N, C-alpha and C positions, 0 to 999 in steps of 0.2 A: 505494499499500499504507498508506505514513504516513496519508494521509489519510482512507485505511478506518480505522484504528485509531485515530484522532482521533474517528473517529462513535463509534465503537463504545466508545471511553472515555466520553464525554457520555453514550452510550444509557444504561450501566450507574451511569453520575454521578448522573443525574437516575433512574433508577431506584432508584437506595440512597435517595436524599432522601424518595421519596414514603411511605407509610406502609406499603402494600402490600413494596415494596422491606424496606423497614425490617425489616418480621416474618418473613420470610424470609431475609435474611440471620443475625438471630437464631438466628432455627429450627437456621439451617445448621450455626452456630458451637454451637449445643447437642446439635447430636444425632451429628456429626462430628468438633467439634475438643478444644473445650474444657468444661468444667459444672462449676457451681460445687457446693464441698461443705461442710455444718460438720462438724466431728467432733464426735456426741456424748455419747461416751462415753471413760473413761480407760484403755479396753483397749492403747492404743498408748504411755502414755506410757513413756519419757521422749522417744521420738520425735517423734509427734504430743502436743498436749496437747489437754484440753476450750477450745471456743470457739475452735480454728484454724480458719479457711474460708479454705478451698482451690479451686483449680482443678483438677480431673482432668484428664490427658491422654486422653482417649478412642483416640487411635488409635495408643496404644503397642503393642497384641496386636490388629491387626487393626480393623475399624471396625463394633466393637456394633450391634445391632439400634434402631435409632431407637426410644424410648419417649414416648408423650404425658408431656412435664412434670408433672406431679402425681399426673394418675392412673396413670400405669407402666404404659398401655395400649401393645403392642407396634402401630409403625405398619406391620411387615409381618408377618402370621401367619403360621405352618410353617416360619421358619427354626432352626436349633439356637443363637438367642442372637449371631450374624454373620455378617452381609451379605457379608463379606469377612475370610479367615482369614490372621492376619499373623503376627508375631511371637508367642512364648508368655511369661509370667514364667518369671523362671529366679529361681532359688535366691537369696534374699536382697533380691529386688524388695518393696518395700510395693505393694501390690496392691487397689483398689477393687472388689468383686464384688459380683454377687444374693448377699444369703442365700440357701441351697439350699431352706430349711424356709419361706421366704417373698419371693418372688423380688420384690416389689415394694420390699421394704429392699436399701439400702446398709451393706456395709460393707469396716471398713478394715483388714486384716491384712498380716504380712508372709508371705511362703512361702518355705515350710522346705524344702518334700519335693516335687521332679515325677516324670512319670513312671517307674516302675518303681526308683522309691528305696525304702528300708525304716526304718523310722524307731520309734523307741519312747522312753519318758521310765520314768527313773529316779531317785528322789528326786528329783524336780522337773526334773529337767536332761535336755535334749533327745540322742540319742542316734543319728547318721544314718550308712547306708550307703548312700553313693550309689551310683546303678544301674551306674555303670563300674566299679565293684570296686575291692581291694584297692592295686594302684599307681597308682589314680586317686587316693587317699588320701595316698600317700607322698609321690607330685609335690604336692598340691594345699594338703596340711594340715599341712605342717611345720611344728614347735611349740606341737600340741593333742592333749589327752589324748585316748589311746584305749583302748577296750575290744577285746578278745577272744572273741564268743559267738556259739555258734551255725558255729563255724566260720569266719565270716567279722569284721571290722577296725568296729568304728562308733568314730565320730568323736565326743567328748563337746564339749557346747555350740557346736557349728561356724559360730555365727554372730557369736561373744561379742567377741573380735578387732576383728569389721570394721563392727561395729552396737552400742557401747557403752551405747546406749538401753534393749536389753534386760534384764532386773533381774527378781530375784524380791523376794518380802517378807517377812521375816524371822520377824513377827508369822504369817502363816499356815502352822500346822503340820499334821500327820497326825496328827488325834486323832479324827477319827470326822467332824468339823461341817464339814467341805469335801467333795465329790464327792473320788472317788478317783483321777480322771484327771487331777487339777490333781500326781498325788504320781508316779503310777505308771501306765503302758500297757503294753498286748502288744505287742510288735511287730506291724506290718502291714505293706504294700507298697500303693505310690501305685500306682492305677491308672492306667493309659494313658488321657491326655486331659485327667488331673487334677490336682491339688494340691492340698497339705498348707498349711492358713491359721494361724498362731498370732499370738495378740497380742506387745509388745514388753513389757507389764507383762505377765507370764507369770501369775501366780499370783491375776489380778484379769480373765483374759482367756475368753470364751467363745467357743470357736473351735474346729478339725476334731478336737481330743481329746474332744468333747461331740457335735460333729451331723456328725463325716466329712470329706470332700474335697471340693475343689468342682470341677467340671467345666469347663471353656476355654469354655464356650457362657455360662456366669453372668460372666465376667472383662470385667469394663467399662474400666479403664484403670488408669491411677497415679495418684501425685499428683503435680503440676507445681513450682507456688509457693505459698506463704501472700501472701493476696492481705487480708488481715486477721485479728487476734487477740484475744481477750479475756475475761480472767480469770474466775472464775465472781465477784471482788469485783467488777468492772465498771472494770477497770483495764486498757488497752488497752497490749496487749505489742509495745512498736512496736520491738524489735531482730526480732522475728519476721517482723515484713513483707517483702515479694520473695523471702524464703530458698523453695528446693528443701529436698526434704528431705536431701540430702546434707550442704546449709550448716546444716542441725539436728543433725547428728549431730558436729556440729565440740564440742569439749571447750565453749568459751564459750558456749555455748549448753544444753547438757546440761546445765554445773554450773547455770546458772540453770532448767532446769529440773526438777531435783532437787531443787532447795534451794526449791521451789516446792510439789513434794511431798510431801517430807519434812514441812515446817510445814503442810500442811491434812490430809493422809493419814492420819494415826494412829487413826483409827477408821474408815478404809472396811474391811470384811471384805466386799464386795460381788463377782460375776460378772458381766461387761460384755462 
């Protein structure tokens, strides 16, 4: 048995050192384990910044259907977006998914509602009624501000304590210059098998408030860690390298991200 194991190890070593083996291994990693992404916009400030290069953990929510790199053509047509269904996004997770209006594009947002949850936006603030009901709110949202509406309890800003990178922009006001969905939305119930996504940079994020919920089949994974980061000024952010999203939500990293945002975003009125 030991000799056979050694023989297999030698064969794998020789295969991995061949051009064919290298291509097969790289594609296997890209398709099923980790894929590199670059954050192109500021919709997830102050948690993820423009110029963050990260590896996505592709097996976090099952195994998504492999796509040909750059062309984004599915290798296994006819699937629902996954070749194996696994865990599903939880409230508060940062999720990488395919944009429902153009499946060749990848978006990164935070999951703020799962199937059965109800939510609405009032004066910019998100209000959530989890599908588990009022007793669940009493147990899991102690210390949060709540609102009674339509005979139900709604939690105001339910992610603000655990995810301090979420913020609003004081210069964005409801004067008719911006879409109403930034300020107020009607209550909706998240459909079965779908998720409501929002950016942490709330007043500059094009998200489920504008184009609806995201089906599980479009979910690709979650950010794993930052392997490189560079600002618009071509400055390398050494402090962000090797950090996970959880690391980047710690005070020392958020303070630096906030400092960069307040210095550069004075004239930013875009939604992206």
